[in-house]
BASEMAR-489928 format. One line per field, with one value per atom (N, C-alpha, C): residue number from 0; residue in one letter; chain; atom name; x, y, z. Coordinates in pm, 1 decimal, always signed. Example, Ala and Ser with C-alpha at 12.3 -4.5 7.8 and 13.67 -1.06 7.14 Angstrom:
2
resi	[0; 0; 0; 1; 1; 1]
resn	[A; A; A; S; S; S]
chain	[A; A; A; A; A; A]
name	[N; CA; C; N; CA; C]
x	[+1319.0; +1230.0; +1320.0; +1285.0; +1367.0; +1290.0]
y	[-569.0; -450.0; -330.0; -225.0; -106.0; +3.0]
z	[+780.0; +780.0; +780.0; +708.0; +714.0; +787.0]
***
This chain:
105
resi	[0; 0; 0; 1; 1; 1; 2; 2; 2; 3; 3; 3; 4; 4; 4; 5; 5; 5; 6; 6; 6; 7; 7; 7; 8; 8; 8; 9; 9; 9; 10; 10; 10; 11; 11; 11; 12; 12; 12; 13; 13; 13; 14; 14; 14; 15; 15; 15; 16; 16; 16; 17; 17; 17; 18; 18; 18; 19; 19; 19; 20; 20; 20; 21; 21; 21; 22; 22; 22; 23; 23; 23; 24; 24; 24; 25; 25; 25; 26; 26; 26; 27; 27; 27; 28; 28; 28; 29; 29; 29; 30; 30; 30; 31; 31; 31; 32; 32; 32; 33; 33; 33; 34; 34; 34; 35; 35; 35; 36; 36; 36; 37; 37; 37; 38; 38; 38; 39; 39; 39; 40; 40; 40; 41; 41; 41; 42; 42; 42; 43; 43; 43; 44; 44; 44; 45; 45; 45; 46; 46; 46; 47; 47; 47; 48; 48; 48; 49; 49; 49; 50; 50; 50; 51; 51; 51; 52; 52; 52; 53; 53; 53; 54; 54; 54; 55; 55; 55; 56; 56; 56; 57; 57; 57; 58; 58; 58; 59; 59; 59; 60; 60; 60; 61; 61; 61; 62; 62; 62; 63; 63; 63; 64; 64; 64; 65; 65; 65; 66; 66; 66; 67; 67; 67; 68; 68; 68; 69; 69; 69; 70; 70; 70; 71; 71; 71; 72; 72; 72; 73; 73; 73; 74; 74; 74; 75; 75; 75; 76; 76; 76; 77; 77; 77; 78; 78; 78; 79; 79; 79; 80; 80; 80; 81; 81; 81; 82; 82; 82; 83; 83; 83; 84; 84; 84; 85; 85; 85; 86; 86; 86; 87; 87; 87; 88; 88; 88; 89; 89; 89; 90; 90; 90; 91; 91; 91; 92; 92; 92; 93; 93; 93; 94; 94; 94; 95; 95; 95; 96; 96; 96; 97; 97; 97; 98; 98; 98; 99; 99; 99; 100; 100; 100; 101; 101; 101; 102; 102; 102; 103; 103; 103; 104; 104; 104]
resn	[M; M; M; T; T; T; M; M; M; Q; Q; Q; K; K; K; A; A; A; I; I; I; A; A; A; A; A; A; A; A; A; L; L; L; L; L; L; T; T; T; A; A; A; V; V; V; L; L; L; A; A; A; G; G; G; C; C; C; A; A; A; Q; Q; Q; T; T; T; E; E; E; G; G; G; Q; Q; Q; Q; Q; Q; R; R; R; A; A; A; G; G; G; T; T; T; G; G; G; A; A; A; L; L; L; I; I; I; G; G; G; G; G; G; A; A; A; G; G; G; G; G; G; A; A; A; L; L; L; V; V; V; G; G; G; Q; Q; Q; A; A; A; I; I; I; G; G; G; G; G; G; N; N; N; T; T; T; K; K; K; S; S; S; T; T; T; V; V; V; I; I; I; G; G; G; A; A; A; A; A; A; S; S; S; G; G; G; A; A; A; L; L; L; L; L; L; G; G; G; A; A; A; V; V; V; V; V; V; G; G; G; S; S; S; A; A; A; T; T; T; T; T; T; P; P; P; Q; Q; Q; R; R; R; R; R; R; G; G; G; E; E; E; Q; Q; Q; L; L; L; C; C; C; R; R; R; Y; Y; Y; Q; Q; Q; D; D; D; R; R; R; N; N; N; S; S; S; G; G; G; R; R; R; I; I; I; Y; Y; Y; T; T; T; A; A; A; P; P; P; C; C; C; D; D; D; D; D; D; R; R; R; Y; Y; Y; Y; Y; Y; D; D; D; G; G; G; N; N; N; Y; Y; Y]
chain	[A; A; A; A; A; A; A; A; A; A; A; A; A; A; A; A; A; A; A; A; A; A; A; A; A; A; A; A; A; A; A; A; A; A; A; A; A; A; A; A; A; A; A; A; A; A; A; A; A; A; A; A; A; A; A; A; A; A; A; A; A; A; A; A; A; A; A; A; A; A; A; A; A; A; A; A; A; A; A; A; A; A; A; A; A; A; A; A; A; A; A; A; A; A; A; A; A; A; A; A; A; A; A; A; A; A; A; A; A; A; A; A; A; A; A; A; A; A; A; A; A; A; A; A; A; A; A; A; A; A; A; A; A; A; A; A; A; A; A; A; A; A; A; A; A; A; A; A; A; A; A; A; A; A; A; A; A; A; A; A; A; A; A; A; A; A; A; A; A; A; A; A; A; A; A; A; A; A; A; A; A; A; A; A; A; A; A; A; A; A; A; A; A; A; A; A; A; A; A; A; A; A; A; A; A; A; A; A; A; A; A; A; A; A; A; A; A; A; A; A; A; A; A; A; A; A; A; A; A; A; A; A; A; A; A; A; A; A; A; A; A; A; A; A; A; A; A; A; A; A; A; A; A; A; A; A; A; A; A; A; A; A; A; A; A; A; A; A; A; A; A; A; A; A; A; A; A; A; A; A; A; A; A; A; A; A; A; A; A; A; A; A; A; A; A; A; A; A; A; A; A; A; A; A; A; A; A; A; A; A; A; A; A; A; A]
name	[N; CA; C; N; CA; C; N; CA; C; N; CA; C; N; CA; C; N; CA; C; N; CA; C; N; CA; C; N; CA; C; N; CA; C; N; CA; C; N; CA; C; N; CA; C; N; CA; C; N; CA; C; N; CA; C; N; CA; C; N; CA; C; N; CA; C; N; CA; C; N; CA; C; N; CA; C; N; CA; C; N; CA; C; N; CA; C; N; CA; C; N; CA; C; N; CA; C; N; CA; C; N; CA; C; N; CA; C; N; CA; C; N; CA; C; N; CA; C; N; CA; C; N; CA; C; N; CA; C; N; CA; C; N; CA; C; N; CA; C; N; CA; C; N; CA; C; N; CA; C; N; CA; C; N; CA; C; N; CA; C; N; CA; C; N; CA; C; N; CA; C; N; CA; C; N; CA; C; N; CA; C; N; CA; C; N; CA; C; N; CA; C; N; CA; C; N; CA; C; N; CA; C; N; CA; C; N; CA; C; N; CA; C; N; CA; C; N; CA; C; N; CA; C; N; CA; C; N; CA; C; N; CA; C; N; CA; C; N; CA; C; N; CA; C; N; CA; C; N; CA; C; N; CA; C; N; CA; C; N; CA; C; N; CA; C; N; CA; C; N; CA; C; N; CA; C; N; CA; C; N; CA; C; N; CA; C; N; CA; C; N; CA; C; N; CA; C; N; CA; C; N; CA; C; N; CA; C; N; CA; C; N; CA; C; N; CA; C; N; CA; C; N; CA; C; N; CA; C; N; CA; C; N; CA; C; N; CA; C; N; CA; C; N; CA; C; N; CA; C; N; CA; C; N; CA; C; N; CA; C; N; CA; C; N; CA; C]
x	[+81.3; +0.0; +85.4; +201.7; +286.1; +342.4; +368.1; +417.8; +311.0; +186.5; +77.3; +62.8; +81.1; +74.3; +189.1; +307.0; +422.3; +402.1; +348.2; +321.4; +213.4; +110.1; +3.1; +55.2; +143.0; +200.6; +287.5; +365.8; +450.4; +365.8; +258.7; +170.7; +99.3; +55.1; -10.9; +85.4; +209.4; +309.7; +336.5; +344.5; +367.3; +251.5; +131.0; +13.0; +13.1; +43.9; +46.9; +160.0; +272.5; +383.0; +343.9; +256.3; +210.8; +117.8; +71.2; -18.8; +57.1; +187.0; +266.9; +233.3; +242.8; +205.4; +320.1; +438.1; +551.0; +655.1; +748.2; +855.7; +940.8; +963.7; +1041.7; +975.3; +842.6; +769.8; +772.6; +762.7; +767.7; +905.0; +1009.2; +1144.7; +1169.4; +1116.5; +1132.3; +1059.6; +938.4; +862.9; +930.6; +980.1; +1050.8; +1178.7; +1250.9; +1373.0; +1345.1; +1234.9; +1198.4; +1165.9; +1095.2; +1063.0; +1188.5; +1275.5; +1397.6; +1489.5; +1504.4; +1589.3; +1537.1; +1405.1; +1346.6; +1369.1; +1352.9; +1375.8; +1522.6; +1610.0; +1753.1; +1795.7; +1743.8; +1777.1; +1727.3; +1610.0; +1558.1; +1647.3; +1693.2; +1782.9; +1914.6; +1971.7; +2098.2; +2079.8; +1970.8; +1944.5; +1928.0; +1860.6; +1841.8; +1974.4; +2056.4; +2185.3; +2280.3; +2276.3; +2368.4; +2319.5; +2192.9; +2142.4; +2078.5; +2012.3; +1947.8; +1821.6; +1764.2; +1639.9; +1545.6; +1425.2; +1322.3; +1357.3; +1412.6; +1445.3; +1545.1; +1649.7; +1748.9; +1691.5; +1599.0; +1534.8; +1449.4; +1374.7; +1289.4; +1375.1; +1481.4; +1570.5; +1635.8; +1679.4; +1739.8; +1641.1; +1517.3; +1414.9; +1383.2; +1369.5; +1339.0; +1454.0; +1575.4; +1692.1; +1706.8; +1688.9; +1699.4; +1592.0; +1469.8; +1360.5; +1387.7; +1435.7; +1467.5; +1579.2; +1685.9; +1797.3; +1755.6; +1676.4; +1629.6; +1541.9; +1455.5; +1369.6; +1451.8; +1550.5; +1635.7; +1714.7; +1775.3; +1853.7; +1764.2; +1648.1; +1556.1; +1509.8; +1482.2; +1438.1; +1551.1; +1671.3; +1785.1; +1834.6; +1810.9; +1861.3; +1759.7; +1652.7; +1554.0; +1612.7; +1620.7; +1678.2; +1586.4; +1646.5; +1570.3; +1544.7; +1421.6; +1387.8; +1384.8; +1404.6; +1401.4; +1266.4; +1269.1; +1146.6; +1102.0; +1164.5; +1125.6; +1202.5; +1321.3; +1405.1; +1363.3; +1361.3; +1328.5; +1456.2; +1467.1; +1581.4; +1534.5; +1627.2; +1596.8; +1642.2; +1556.8; +1586.5; +1565.0; +1632.9; +1613.4; +1571.4; +1460.6; +1409.2; +1506.7; +1545.1; +1642.7; +1589.4; +1462.2; +1405.1; +1373.3; +1302.1; +1256.8; +1349.5; +1433.0; +1520.4; +1451.1; +1324.9; +1246.3; +1304.2; +1316.8; +1366.5; +1247.1; +1245.6; +1136.1; +1191.1; +1109.9; +1148.1; +1060.8; +1122.1; +1053.1; +1127.5; +1065.3; +1137.7; +1264.6; +1370.2; +1499.4; +1491.6; +1566.2; +1570.1; +1682.0; +1696.9; +1791.2; +1936.1; +1970.0; +2107.8; +2148.3; +2056.2; +2086.3; +2122.9; +2046.7; +2069.2; +2190.7; +2224.5; +2339.8; +2469.4; +2460.3; +2578.6; +2629.0; +2547.9; +2588.4; +2521.0; +2524.1; +2455.7; +2550.8]
y	[-119.7; +0.0; +125.8; +123.1; +242.8; +277.3; +178.8; +205.9; +278.1; +240.4; +307.3; +452.4; +476.2; +612.5; +697.4; +638.0; +711.4; +747.1; +654.9; +681.4; +787.6; +779.1; +879.6; +1017.1; +1024.3; +1153.0; +1210.8; +1127.0; +1173.9; +1224.6; +1153.6; +1197.5; +1327.8; +1340.4; +1463.4; +1582.0; +1560.2; +1666.8; +1707.0; +1609.9; +1639.9; +1719.5; +1684.1; +1755.9; +1899.2; +1917.8; +2052.9; +2136.1; +2074.7; +2147.9; +2195.4; +2124.4; +2165.3; +2284.9; +2324.6; +2440.1; +2571.6; +2569.6; +2691.8; +2791.2; +2919.4; +3026.3; +3069.7; +3087.8; +3141.4; +3033.2; +3066.1; +2971.1; +2945.5; +3049.7; +3033.8; +2939.9; +2951.2; +2861.5; +2718.5; +2702.3; +2568.7; +2505.5; +2585.7; +2532.7; +2498.6; +2580.7; +2552.2; +2423.5; +2404.1; +2281.9; +2158.0; +2168.2; +2055.1; +2024.8; +2130.6; +2110.7; +2045.4; +2084.8; +2024.4; +1876.5; +1841.5; +1699.9; +1616.8; +1665.0; +1590.6; +1585.8; +1701.1; +1704.1; +1617.0; +1614.6; +1530.5; +1382.5; +1342.6; +1201.7; +1164.2; +1251.2; +1223.8; +1224.2; +1319.0; +1325.5; +1204.2; +1155.6; +1035.0; +914.8; +902.2; +790.6; +800.5; +921.0; +939.2; +916.8; +969.3; +950.0; +803.9; +728.8; +585.5; +511.6; +551.4; +484.4; +511.7; +634.0; +668.5; +614.8; +642.0; +605.4; +468.9; +429.3; +298.6; +288.6; +403.1; +397.5; +507.7; +506.7; +599.5; +743.9; +767.4; +903.8; +968.6; +896.0; +952.2; +970.6; +884.7; +899.0; +1025.5; +1051.3; +1170.6; +1297.6; +1295.2; +1410.7; +1435.9; +1331.6; +1346.3; +1399.1; +1351.1; +1397.8; +1545.1; +1585.0; +1725.5; +1816.9; +1775.5; +1856.4; +1866.0; +1755.4; +1755.4; +1838.7; +1833.9; +1914.0; +2062.4; +2100.4; +2240.8; +2288.5; +2212.7; +2250.5; +2252.5; +2155.5; +2151.9; +2269.9; +2311.4; +2427.5; +2555.3; +2570.1; +2689.2; +2694.4; +2583.6; +2580.1; +2600.7; +2536.9; +2554.2; +2697.2; +2762.1; +2901.2; +2994.8; +2968.6; +3057.0; +3045.8; +2933.6; +2916.2; +2955.6; +3019.6; +3066.4; +3183.5; +3172.7; +3283.1; +3405.3; +3523.2; +3647.5; +3679.8; +3711.0; +3750.7; +3902.1; +3951.8; +4095.6; +4151.6; +4264.0; +4328.9; +4294.4; +4194.5; +4157.3; +4235.9; +4281.9; +4354.2; +4500.7; +4559.9; +4701.5; +4781.0; +4896.7; +4985.5; +5119.0; +5192.7; +5326.9; +5428.3; +5523.8; +5629.7; +5765.1; +5866.6; +6002.3; +6090.2; +6160.3; +6251.0; +6368.0; +6400.4; +6507.4; +6644.9; +6667.0; +6800.2; +6823.4; +6730.0; +6753.1; +6691.1; +6597.7; +6530.0; +6419.0; +6395.5; +6291.7; +6154.1; +6069.9; +5933.9; +5839.5; +5751.5; +5656.7; +5522.0; +5417.6; +5284.1; +5246.2; +5173.3; +5126.4; +5003.2; +4924.5; +4810.7; +4858.5; +4781.7; +4818.2; +4813.9; +4904.2; +4904.1; +4811.2; +4798.6; +4702.7; +4731.9; +4856.6; +4888.5; +4813.3; +4792.1; +4719.3; +4573.9; +4510.7; +4370.3; +4349.2; +4451.0; +4439.8; +4480.5; +4537.3; +4579.4; +4716.7; +4795.7; +4929.5; +5038.2; +5030.0; +5128.4; +5221.0]
z	[+0.0; +0.0; +0.0; +63.8; +69.2; -67.9; -151.5; -286.9; -368.4; -350.0; -421.1; -374.4; -245.0; -194.0; -248.3; -257.7; -310.1; -457.3; -534.6; -676.4; -690.9; -608.0; -612.8; -575.2; -475.3; -435.2; -546.1; -612.9; -722.9; -839.4; -872.0; -980.3; -945.8; -822.1; -778.8; -784.9; -743.2; -750.1; -894.2; -984.0; -1124.7; -1184.2; -1147.4; -1196.6; -1145.4; -1017.7; -960.9; -1019.6; -1050.9; -1113.1; -1252.4; -1318.5; -1451.0; -1447.5; -1330.1; -1317.0; -1304.5; -1316.0; -1300.6; -1410.5; -1377.1; -1469.4; -1559.3; -1501.4; -1577.4; -1601.1; -1689.0; -1717.9; -1593.8; -1513.7; -1391.4; -1293.0; -1281.1; -1191.6; -1243.7; -1374.4; -1432.6; -1411.1; -1430.7; -1411.1; -1265.0; -1173.0; -1030.9; -993.0; -1046.3; -1018.3; -1073.2; -1194.9; -1255.7; -1178.6; -1141.2; -1062.8; -929.1; -866.1; -737.5; -754.1; -861.1; -884.2; -906.8; -994.5; -1025.5; -904.0; -835.6; -716.4; -604.7; -586.3; -482.8; -508.7; -634.6; -668.9; -650.5; -699.4; -683.6; -537.9; -460.8; -319.4; -242.4; -278.8; -212.2; -241.0; -363.7; -398.0; -323.3; -318.7; -247.8; -98.4; -40.7; +101.7; +136.9; +52.6; +77.1; +65.5; -32.5; -51.3; +64.8; +118.3; +226.7; +361.0; +394.4; +527.4; +535.6; +429.7; +429.0; +512.0; +554.0; +630.4; +581.6; +633.7; +587.8; +621.1; +738.7; +779.9; +683.8; +647.9; +556.8; +416.4; +375.0; +244.5; +240.5; +346.0; +352.7; +358.0; +437.6; +445.0; +309.5; +242.8; +110.0; +7.4; +13.6; -80.3; -57.5; +67.5; +97.7; +57.1; +89.2; +52.8; -98.8; -167.5; -312.9; -379.5; -325.4; -381.4; -363.6; -246.5; -221.5; -312.7; -321.8; -407.4; -554.3; -596.3; -735.2; -769.5; -677.9; -701.7; -713.3; -627.4; -631.9; -761.4; -799.7; -922.9; -1044.5; -1046.8; -1159.3; -1174.4; -1064.0; -1068.6; -1108.1; -1057.0; -1084.2; -1228.3; -1293.2; -1428.7; -1535.6; -1496.7; -1593.5; -1671.4; -1803.0; -1880.3; -1881.2; -1873.7; -1881.2; -2028.6; -2059.6; -2195.7; -2205.0; -2324.0; -2346.0; -2304.3; -2236.6; -2194.8; -2054.3; -1993.4; -1857.3; -1752.2; -1787.1; -1693.0; -1689.0; -1570.5; -1557.4; -1533.4; -1597.1; -1581.1; -1526.2; -1466.0; -1415.4; -1518.7; -1547.5; -1642.8; -1575.1; -1626.6; -1576.5; -1693.3; -1674.7; -1776.8; -1791.7; -1916.5; -1940.8; -1902.6; -1922.5; -1897.5; -1750.1; -1688.9; -1551.1; -1446.6; -1487.1; -1391.9; -1315.2; -1345.0; -1277.1; -1309.5; -1207.3; -1225.6; -1229.6; -1327.0; -1342.6; -1386.4; -1373.2; -1419.4; -1537.6; -1628.8; -1749.3; -1800.3; -1888.3; -1945.9; -2016.3; -2000.7; -2059.2; -2211.8; -2274.9; -2420.8; -2468.4; -2599.1; -2656.0; -2618.9; -2588.5; -2551.4; -2425.6; -2332.7; -2209.8; -2241.7; -2327.4; -2358.6; -2448.6; -2529.8; -2618.5; -2550.3; -2430.2; -2357.5; -2396.7; -2466.3; -2512.6; -2431.7; -2303.3; -2220.1; -2152.2]
***
């Protein structure tokens, strides 16, 4: 019965990860799934008991989510830059122009 619960939990997690809105959320969810599975395998191999498997799965899921989120590429138009109006001196934020992405700023 525990194997069926584990499979059901994995399927439920996969379904919930598919509900992510942005690419960053999707990558974080995928990273958490892969990291959790890998961490559970490593925890079981090192400790050989349930406690070490759970600790490995939790640690792997956390690390996988962080890495998945951090490796999301930034697309043009998502980054905000600070600009200063030449006439009034007012500082405002707006999406960065192509000079920012090309390195010519």
